[in-house]
C-alpha positions in Angstrom: 0.0 0.0 0.0 1.3 3.5 -0.9 1.3 6.2 1.8 0.3 9.8 1.0 -1.5 8.5 -2.2 -3.0 12.0 -2.9 0.4 13.8 -2.6 1.9 13.7 -6.1 5.3 15.5 -5.5 8.4 13.9 -4.1 8.9 16.9 -1.9 5.5 16.3 -0.2 6.3 12.7 0.5 9.7 13.4 1.9 8.6 16.3 4.2 5.3 14.7 5.2 3.3 17.7 4.0 0.6 18.4 1.6 1.0 21.4 -0.8 -2.0 20.5 -2.9 -3.9 17.3 -2.6 -5.0 15.4 -5.6 -8.8 15.7 -6.3 -10.5 12.3 -6.1 -13.9 10.7 -6.6 -14.7 8.1 -4.1 -17.6 5.7 -4.2 -18.4 4.9 -0.7 -20.9 2.3 0.7 -22.2 3.7 3.9 -23.5 1.9 7.1 -27.1 2.6 5.8 -26.4 0.3 2.8 -26.5 3.0 0.2 -23.6 3.9 -2.1 -22.6 7.5 -2.2 -20.4 9.4 -4.7 -18.1 11.7 -2.7 -15.9 14.4 -4.5 -12.9 15.1 -2.3 -11.2 18.4 -3.1 -8.4 20.3 -1.5 -9.5 23.7 0.0 -7.7 26.9 -0.9 -4.5 27.4 1.1 -5.1 30.9 2.5 -5.6 31.4 6.2 -9.0 33.1 5.9 -10.7 30.0 4.3 -12.2 28.6 7.5 -14.0 32.0 8.1 -15.2 32.2 4.5 -16.8 28.8 4.9 -18.6 29.9 8.0 -19.6 33.2 6.5 -21.1 31.3 3.6 -23.2 29.2 5.9 -21.6 25.9 4.7 -22.1 22.8 6.9 -18.8 22.2 8.8 -17.5 18.9 10.2 -14.8 19.3 12.8 -12.1 16.7 12.5 -9.3 16.4 15.1 -6.2 14.8 13.6 -3.1 13.2 15.3 -5.0 11.7 18.2 -2.5 8.8 18.2 0.2 11.1 19.6 1.1 10.6 23.4 0.4 14.3 24.0 -3.0 14.3 22.3 -5.7 15.9 24.4 -8.9 15.9 22.2 -11.2 17.4 24.9 -9.0 20.4 25.5 -8.6 20.9 21.6 -12.4 20.9 21.3 -12.6 23.7 23.6 -9.9 25.6 21.8 -11.8 25.1 18.5 -15.0 26.6 20.0 -13.1 29.4 21.6 -10.9 30.5 18.6 -13.1 29.6 15.6 -16.5 29.9 17.3 -18.2 26.7 16.1 -19.6 23.7 18.0 -16.9 21.1 18.3 -18.7 18.8 20.7 -19.3 16.1 18.0 -15.7 16.3 16.5 -14.5 13.2 14.7 -11.3 12.0 16.2 -8.9 10.6 13.6 -5.2 9.7 12.9 -4.4 10.2 9.2 -1.1 8.4 9.8 -2.6 5.1 11.2 -6.1 5.4 9.6 -8.0 5.6 12.8 -11.4 7.1 12.5 -11.3 7.6 8.7 -14.6 5.7 8.3 -16.1 7.9 10.9 -15.2 11.0 8.7 -16.9 9.4 5.7 -20.0 8.5 7.7 -20.1 12.1 9.1 -20.0 13.4 5.5 -22.8 11.3 4.4 -24.9 12.1 7.4 -24.3 15.9 7.8 -23.4 17.4 4.4 -26.1 18.2 1.9 -25.9 16.6 -1.5 -25.1 19.0 -4.4 -28.1 20.7 -5.8 -28.4 21.2 -9.6 -30.6 20.6 -12.6 -29.3 18.4 -15.4 -31.7 19.9 -17.9 -30.8 23.5 -17.4 -28.1 25.2 -19.5 -24.5 24.3 -18.6 -23.2 26.2 -15.7 -19.8 25.0 -14.3 -17.1 26.7 -12.2 -13.4 26.5 -13.0 -11.8 25.2 -9.8 -8.1 24.7 -10.9 -5.9 24.3 -13.9 -2.5 22.9 -14.7 -0.3 21.7 -17.6 0.0 18.0 -18.5 2.7 16.9 -20.8 0.4 14.6 -22.8 -3.0 16.4 -22.6 -1.9 20.1 -22.5 -3.8 22.4 -20.2 -6.2 20.4 -17.9 -9.1 22.2 -16.2 -10.8 21.0 -13.0 -14.4 21.9 -13.0 -17.5 21.5 -10.8 -20.8 21.3 -12.7 -23.5 23.4 -11.0 -26.2 22.9 -13.6 -26.6 21.1 -16.9 -24.3 18.5 -18.6 -20.8 18.9 -20.1 -20.1 16.5 -22.9 -17.1 15.7 -25.1 -17.2 17.7 -28.4 -19.3 20.5 -26.9 -18.3 24.1 -27.6 -17.9 26.0 -24.4 -17.5 29.6 -23.5 -15.4 31.2 -20.7 -17.8 33.8 -19.4 -15.0 36.2 -18.1 -13.6 36.9 -21.6 -16.0 35.1 -24.0 -13.3 32.9 -25.4 -14.5 29.7 -27.0 -13.1 26.2 -27.0 -14.2 22.7 -28.0 -14.0 20.0 -25.4 -11.5 17.3 -26.3 -11.5 15.1 -23.2 -13.7 14.7 -20.1 -12.9 12.5 -17.1 -12.6 12.1 -13.3 -9.8 11.2 -10.9 -10.0 8.0 -8.9 -7.2 9.2 -8.2 -6.0 7.9 -11.6 -7.4 9.7 -14.7 -10.6 7.9 -16.0 -12.2 9.2 -19.1 -16.0 9.4 -18.8 -17.2 11.4 -21.8 -19.5 13.6 -19.8 -20.1 15.3 -16.4 -23.5 16.3 -15.0 -24.8 18.6 -12.3 -23.2 17.9 -9.0 -20.1 16.1 -10.4 -16.5 17.2 -10.3 -14.0 16.2 -13.0 -11.4 17.5 -15.6 -11.6 18.6 -19.1 -9.1 19.5 -21.9 -10.0 21.8 -24.7 -6.8 22.5 -26.7 -5.9 25.6 -24.5 -2.4 26.7 -25.1 -1.6 28.3 -21.6 -2.7 27.9 -18.0 -3.1 31.7 -18.0 -6.0 31.3 -20.3 -8.0 29.7 -17.4 -8.9 32.0 -14.5 -9.9 30.2 -11.3 -13.4 31.0 -10.5 -14.5 31.6 -14.1 -17.8 30.2 -15.2 -18.1 27.8 -18.2 -21.1 27.5 -20.2 -22.2 26.1 -23.6 -21.8 28.4 -26.6 -25.1 27.1 -28.3 -27.3 27.2 -25.1 -25.5 29.6 -22.6 -26.7 30.1 -19.0 -28.1 33.5 -18.0 -25.5 34.6 -15.4 -22.1 33.6 -14.1 -21.5 31.9 -10.8 -19.9 33.8 -8.0 -16.2 33.4 -8.4 -13.4 32.7 -6.0 -11.3 35.4 -4.4 -8.2 35.8 -6.5 -5.0 35.0 -4.6 -2.1 37.4 -4.8 1.6 36.9 -3.8 2.4 38.3 -0.5 6.1 37.4 -0.1 8.7 38.4 -2.5 12.4 37.5 -3.0 14.9 37.6 -5.8 16.5 34.5 -7.2 19.8 34.6 -9.1 21.8 31.7 -10.7 25.4 31.3 -9.3 26.5 30.6 -12.9 25.7 33.5 -15.4 25.2 31.0 -18.1 22.3 29.4 -16.2 20.1 32.5 -16.5 18.3 31.2 -19.6 17.8 27.8 -17.9 16.4 29.5 -14.8 13.9 31.3 -17.0 12.9 28.1 -18.6 12.5 26.4 -15.3 10.4 29.2 -13.9 8.1 29.1 -16.9 7.7 25.3 -16.6 6.8 25.6 -12.9 4.5 28.5 -13.7 2.5 26.2 -16.0 1.4 24.1 -13.0 1.3 26.9 -10.4 0.0 30.2 -11.6 0.0 31.6 -8.1 3.6 32.6 -8.2 4.9 35.4 -10.3 8.3 36.2 -11.7 9.9 39.1 -13.7 13.5 39.6 -14.8 15.7 42.0 -12.8 19.3 43.0 -12.5 21.6 43.4 -9.5 25.0 45.0 -9.5 26.2 42.4 -7.0 24.4 39.2 -8.2 23.9 39.9 -11.9 20.8 38.8 -13.9 17.9 37.0 -12.0 14.3 37.1 -11.3 12.1 38.9 -8.7 9.5 36.3 -7.6 6.3 36.5 -5.7 4.9 33.7 -3.5 1.8 33.0 -1.3 4.0 32.5 1.8 7.3 31.2 3.1 6.5 27.5 2.5 5.5 28.3 -1.0 8.9 30.1 -1.5 10.8 27.2 0.0 9.1 24.7 -2.1 9.6 26.5 -5.4 13.3 27.1 -4.7 13.9 23.5 -3.7 12.1 22.3 -6.9 14.2 24.6 -9.0 17.4 23.3 -7.5 16.4 19.6 -7.4 14.3 19.1 -10.6 16.3 21.5 -12.8 19.8 21.0 -11.3 20.3 24.8 -10.7 22.7 26.4 -8.2 20.9 29.4 -6.9 21.1 32.3 -4.5 17.9 33.8 -3.0 17.7 37.2 -1.3 16.0 37.8 2.0 12.2 37.7 1.6 10.2 40.9 1.9 6.5 41.9 1.7 4.6 44.6 -0.2 5.2 48.1 1.1 2.5 50.8 0.7 4.4 54.1 0.3 2.6 57.5 0.3 4.6 60.2 -1.3 4.7 63.9 -0.3 2.3 64.7 -3.3 -0.3 62.1 -2.1 0.5 59.3 -4.5 0.3 55.7 -3.1 2.9 53.3 -4.5 3.1 49.5 -4.0 6.7 48.5 -3.5 7.6 44.8 -4.0 11.4 45.3 -3.9 13.0 47.6 -1.2 15.5 48.8 -3.9 12.5 50.5 -5.6 11.8 52.8 -2.7 11.6 56.5 -3.7 13.9 59.2 -2.4 13.4 59.2 1.5 12.8 63.1 1.3 9.8 62.5 -1.0 8.1 59.9 1.4 5.2 60.9 3.6 4.5 57.5 5.1 5.4 53.8 4.7 3.0 50.9 5.6 3.7 47.2 5.7 1.3 44.3 6.4 0.9 42.9 9.8 -1.3 40.1 11.2 -3.1 39.6 14.4 -2.2 36.0 15.4 -3.2 33.6 18.1 -0.3 31.3 19.1 -1.1 28.3 21.3 1.8 26.3 22.9 2.1 23.9 25.8 2.7 25.7 29.1 6.4 24.5 29.4 7.2 26.5 26.2 5.7 29.8 27.3 
């Protein structure tokens, strides 16, 4: 049996972390004797997601992991969940993802507590674009959730954000292996390919509909994620600059959330100013560049976006401290802060 089957990258398996879990369809036979189709999807990685789920009145199941550890104290953690997040944790499911303890209880809770997807298979196609990435054999692959209607192979579809049209080449699901199905209907999650050239053509949160019979309105989209941590990456060998560019472009095909642009340093030469979602994101990208593309790199100290108000009232967003205007022209500088709650055992206070 393979551990971490939904973690596709070597770095995830080695560190025991999940950067982005593989979407999977699971056919589950519950204790009531009925079979249910469960679509398991990774949530967005930003810290506000739990509060967004609450604000949108989604049903939430509290799952407490790592109960196999000697220091585990589920009852204390339940109280902390109620105090910090503000939701009822009295019926929390206790699990150990490492040993498999309680996994069936999670699936039973999903079946019992979460409402089934609502949708009309006879309505015009209305699907939301959940994710996209580049596949060596299939090209750009789009992960979609069908809200209404049916999406079929050969159908001409429209991206409602920019009215671009494509013809669907392949449709399938993940089990977690790719399985071609030919169609997806309301309530289902799966992938499609449609001869798209770049991942940038697919905006997460966009609504997909049929060209011949379009839906009347777009679905509410996701919040667009923006880089919050920036650093410069330079090759230690000048001749590796073009290889670094090619490597960044390849990684960007599968991860549109990080940005990069060329820059020059008097001390380090030619390199790229890169933006990331956080420090872990930065570490993972740098390690993949060095490991998968055999590059010897130097990374500068990470920084955040500074909001600079000049004497004449202009507000500038500064990603690189070297771009700071003349100090005599600055009225005020702001940098992002967070309000955090840190919980540690008493002996470490």
